N, C-alpha and C positions, 0 to 999 in steps of 0.2 A: 504494500500500500504506500503510495506517495502521499505524505501527510504535511503537517504544518498548520492545521486548523483545529478549532475547537471540536468540530465534528469528527475529524480524523482521530483525535485523542479519545473521544467517547466511543468510537467504533473499535479502536484498539483495545480499550478496556473491556468491551463486550466480547471481542474475539479471544481475549486472554483467558476467559472463563470456559471456553469451549475446546476441549482437548483434541477434537478431531481436526482442528485447523492448526497448521504450522505456519504462522504469519510473521512477516517481517515488515517493519515500518521504516520508511526512508524519509529523511529530512534534508532539505537543500543546504542547510548550514548558514542561512542568512541571519538567523537570530543568534546572538552571542551566547546566551544562557537559556537554551530551550527548556521547557518544563519537563520533569521526569515523565516517562511513558510506561505503559503497561506491557508493551511488546518489545522483543529484541529490536534494536534500532541501529541503522547505519546513517551516516551523515556525509553529504557531499553529492556532487553531480555524477553523471554517468558517461558524459562525452557525447551528448546528442541522442537522437533517436536510435541510431545504429548501436551505440554503446549500451543503451538501455535494453535493446533487443538482445544483445549478446549476454548481458547480465541475466535476463529472464531465462534465456536458453540454458546458460551454464548452471543456474540455480534450480532448473527443472520446476519452475513455478507453473501452477495451473490456472492462475487468475491474477489480473492486475486491476487495482482500484486506484483511480485518480481522485484523491481527497485533498488536493492542494487548494490554495487560495483562489477565489474567483478571478483575480487579476494576475495570476501566475500563468500567463498565456503561453509562454515558450515551453514550459515543462508539460503543459497539457497537450500542446501540439506534438511534442516529442513522444508522449505516452500513446497518443492515437496512432502515430506513425509506427511506433514499435509494435503495437498489436497487429497492425497490417503486415509488418515484416514477419512476425512470428506466428500469426494466426491464433494468438492467445485470446480467450474471452476477457472482456474488460467492461467496466462501467465507471461512471463518474459520480461521486458524491458531492453535490454542489448546492449549498443553501440558496433558497429563493432570494431574489433581490428585494430591497425595500420598495414600498409603494407610497406615493404621496398621499397624505391624509388631509382632511379639512383643517385649514389653518396653516398648512405648510406653504412656504414661499420658496419654491424650487425653480432654479434654472438648470438646464441640462447641458452637459459638455461631453465631448467625445474623447478627450484626453486631458492630461494635466496641463499641457500647453494651452489648449483651448480654454480650460477653466481659468487659468491665470490671465489670459487675454480678456475674458469676460468681466474681470473685476472692474475694468475701466481705467481711465487715465488719472482721475482725481484720487489723491491719497485716501486709503481706507484702512481699517483695522481688520486683519484677516486671520482667522483660525485655520491653519493649513494642517489638516489631519489626513495625510495621504501616505504615511510611512516615511522612511528615511531616504530611500533610493532616488526619488524624483523631486525632493524638496529643492534641489538646485535650479529647477525650472523657474522658481520665483525670481531668479536673477534678471529675468526679462522684464520684470515690473518692480524694480527696487524702490519705487517711491512709496510703496505701502508699508505699513507696520505689520509684522507677522508674528503670530504665536505658532510655533512649530512643535508638534508633539510626535514622538516616536518611541518605540520600545528600546531601541539601541541608538547610540549617537548617529546623527545624520552624516551620511557619506555618499557623494562628495559634499563638503561643506559649502553652503551658499555664500555668496559675497554680498551680503545685505547689510545696509547701515542701520536698519531698524528691525531687529529680530530677537525674539526671546525663545529659548529652546527648553522644552520640557520632556523629561524622560519618564514615561509611565506606561503601565500595561493594564488593559481592561481585565475584567468587565468594569464598566463605569456606571454610576447611578445618575439619575436626572438632576437631583438637587445639587450634587457636586459639580456636574457639568454646567448647570445654569450659573452657579457661583463663579466658575472659571470664566465663562463668557462675560459676566458682568465685571469681574475684576479687571479684565484686559480690554474692556469696552469694545468687544468684537461687534462688527456690523455685517460681516459676511463669513460663512463657513464654507470651506472647500473640502470635499470628501469623496472617496470612491464608494460606489454602491456595492459594498461588500455583503450586505445582508446579515442576518443573524442578530443575536441580542447583545453580544459582548460590547459593541461600540455604538449601539443604536441610541444611547442616552443623549448624545450630543445633538441628534436630530430632534428628539422630543424636547430638549432644552431650547433649541433654536426656535421651534414652533411656539413654545410657551412665551418666549421673549420677543417674538416677531422679527427674528433675524433671518436674513436671506441665506439660502443654501445653494451652492453651485455643485450639482451632483454629477459626478463622472460616471458614465455608463460603462458596462462591461463589453469586452470584445465578444464576437460570436464564439460560442463554445464548440469544441471539436465534435464531430459527428459520431459519438458513441453513446450508448444508453446512459441516461442520467436519472438519479434519484435525489430527493431533497432532504431526507431525514435518515438518521441512523437506523431506525426500525425498517425503513424501506431498503436500506443497504443490506441489512441482515437477511431480509427476505430475498433480495437479489442474489446474495451469496448462496443461500440455500437452493435457489433455483438453478444457478449455474454449476454448483458443486453439490448435487443432491447426496444425502447419506447413502453409503454403500456403493 
C-alpha cells in the first residue's frame, strides 16, 4: 500500500489485525517525522513506474493500493502505470473532496500559481495552507502578508518580506483555527481541496468569519477503481483477494 494519509494509516491498522494478509506500507519520505504505523513500513521512492513495477514483481505482491494524498499526482500516475506493466489488481483509496456549503465564499483555482494570481495586486493578508513544497510560489506576489503553515519546514524557502511560518500538524479544531485567523487578521485563505476532516476546520472557521477561500482543485485521478472510505477499501480487498 502506498500511504501517507490518515486513511492509509487507518487501513493499515485494520489490515494488521487480519493475519491472512501480509501487507507492506510504503511512505514517500517527504515528512521528516512520520507517525508510527501498524504495518511493516518502507520509506522512499521506487524510481518511477518501471521501478515500482519491478518492486511489485520481485516482492510477489498480489494487490496494490494507492492510498496517497489526493495531490500526490506523480506517484498515483506511476502506480497506475505499474499495474498496467505488471497486470496486478489495484485500486485507489481517495477521500471525497470538500463541497461548498451555505455561507462559504469560495473561488476556484487550478493550481497554486493560479491561486496566488487570484489574490490580486493590492496587498492582502493570506493564510497559505498548501504544505511546504509549493509555498515558494508566493514569491510571484510578494506584496502580500503571508501566514504559512506546514508540518515540516518549508523547502525551498520563499523570498518574502512579509511572512510568518508556523509548524503544526492536524487535526485542527474550528475554535483554534478561527482564533488563528483573527490573530493574523487573515482576509483570504488558500488551500488545496484535500478532503477529509483533519484540516477541514480552517474552512469552517473561514465560513464563520466571512473570509474568502481560494480552493485549489484536484488533478484528474488515474483510471483505476476508486473507493472513498476504509470500510469500502476492506470490502474491495476482500473482493479482489477472496478467502481461500
